[in-house]
N, C-alpha and C positions, 0 to 999 in steps of 0.2 A: 354417666350422666343421664338423667331422666329425659325422656322426650315425650312430646304430645303424640298420642297414638293416632289422632285424626289427621294431623298434617306432618307429623314426624319432624317438627321444628324444635330445636333446642330451647328450653326454658332459660330465663335469665338466671345466671348463677355467678356468685362472687365469693371468693375465699380470702380471708385476711387473718393474719396472725396479730394477736394483741397481747401486750405484756400485762396480763391480769390472771386471775384464777377463774376456773370454770364456774364456781359458785357466784362470783361477782358478775360474770357475764350473764348467767342465768337470771340473777336478780335484776340486772339492767333491763332485760327483755320482759320481765314479768311485773316489775314494780317501779321502774324509773324511766319509762318512755318519755315523759315531758322534759327530762333533763338532757336528752340527746336527739329526739325526733321532732316533736313539736310541743310547744307549751299549751296549745289548744287541744287538750285531751279530756275526754269525758268517759266515765265508766270505769271498768277494772279489767286488768289483763293478768291477774294473779292466780286464777283458778280455771280449770276446764269448764267450759260452758259460759264463762263470762263474755259479755259483749262490751266493746269499747269503740269509740269514734275518735279519730284524729282529724284535725282541720288545718288547712294552710290558707288562712284568710276566709273570705266568704265564698270563693269560687271553687274550692277543692276540699272534699272530705272523703273519708273512707271509714266504713263501719265493719269491724271484724269480730268474729267469734273465735274464742280460744278453743281449738279442737283437741290439742294434745299437749300435755306438759309432762316431760320426763326430766326430773330434777337434774340439773347440771349437764344434760345431754341434748335435749331437743325441745323446741317450742314450735307449735304449728297453729297458724291463724287462717281461717277461711273468710274471704271477703264477701259480706252479705249485701252491702250497699256501697256505692261509690259514685262520685261525680267529680269530673275534672273539667270544669266549665271554662276552657280556654278557647278563644275564637278560632284557632287553627285546627282544633279537633272536631271532626264530624261525629265520631262515636265517643261520647264523653263518659260512658259507663263501662268501659272495657275491663276494669278491675273486678266487676261483679262476677262471682263464680271462680275466681282465681284463688290459689292457696300459697301462703308464704310459710316456708319451712326454714327454721334456724337450727343448724346442727353444730353442737359445741364439742370440741375435742381437746383434751389436755395435750400440751406440747412442752418440750423442755424449755423452761424459762417463760412459760405463759400458756396461752391457749389459741386455738384456731376456731374461727366461726365461719361456717359455710351457709350462705343465704341462697336458697333456691326459690324463685317466684314462679310457681307452676301456672302457666297460662300467660305469662309475660314473655313474649318472644318476638323476633323481628317481623313476624307477619301482622302484628297488631299496630294500630295507628300511633299509640302513645309510647311505643317502645323506646325511642330515643330520649324523649323527655323523662320518662319513668326510670330508665336505666341510669341516666345521669343523676336523677334524684336519689336513687339508691346509693350511688357512689358518694354523693354528698353526705347522706345521713349515716352510712356505714363509717365514713371518715369521722363524723361527729361522735358516733358510738365509741370508736377507737380512742379518740381524744378524751372523751368523758372517762373511760375506764383507765386510761394511762395518766391523766392529769387531774381528774376530778371535775373538769369543766368541759361539757360538750358545746356544740353549736346548733341547738335546736331552732326550728322556725319560731320566731317570736311574734307575739300579738301585735 
């Protein structure tokens, strides 16, 4: 497991097996984000260099650049801008400079997705809120790929 070199704290990581194909998984991450993460989606996530913004109402947004796309294997996003304007958070821009890595692996009867959010670790303030958010939306991604209907954030 990767660790942050400065603090040697483990980054957020979650692995889930999904009854789907690697190409459908890859397509969901590059073309279908509004169907499982949030309907408030602007930009494009389908090519390296693309910039996209996801929103969760007026108080939370994240803008990411697609850093690496390896078809049916890996998707990497770099967070360039972020605001989590929740009253309990003092540092509302902690996602800026973090990296989200999706690794796809074919398994018998489906595939496995491994999400590593480099920079999201227990030492940062939003860790509990953000890790719970990841669990919710990875669950939505799984549901979307297995049933055709995810549970994205709705407008």
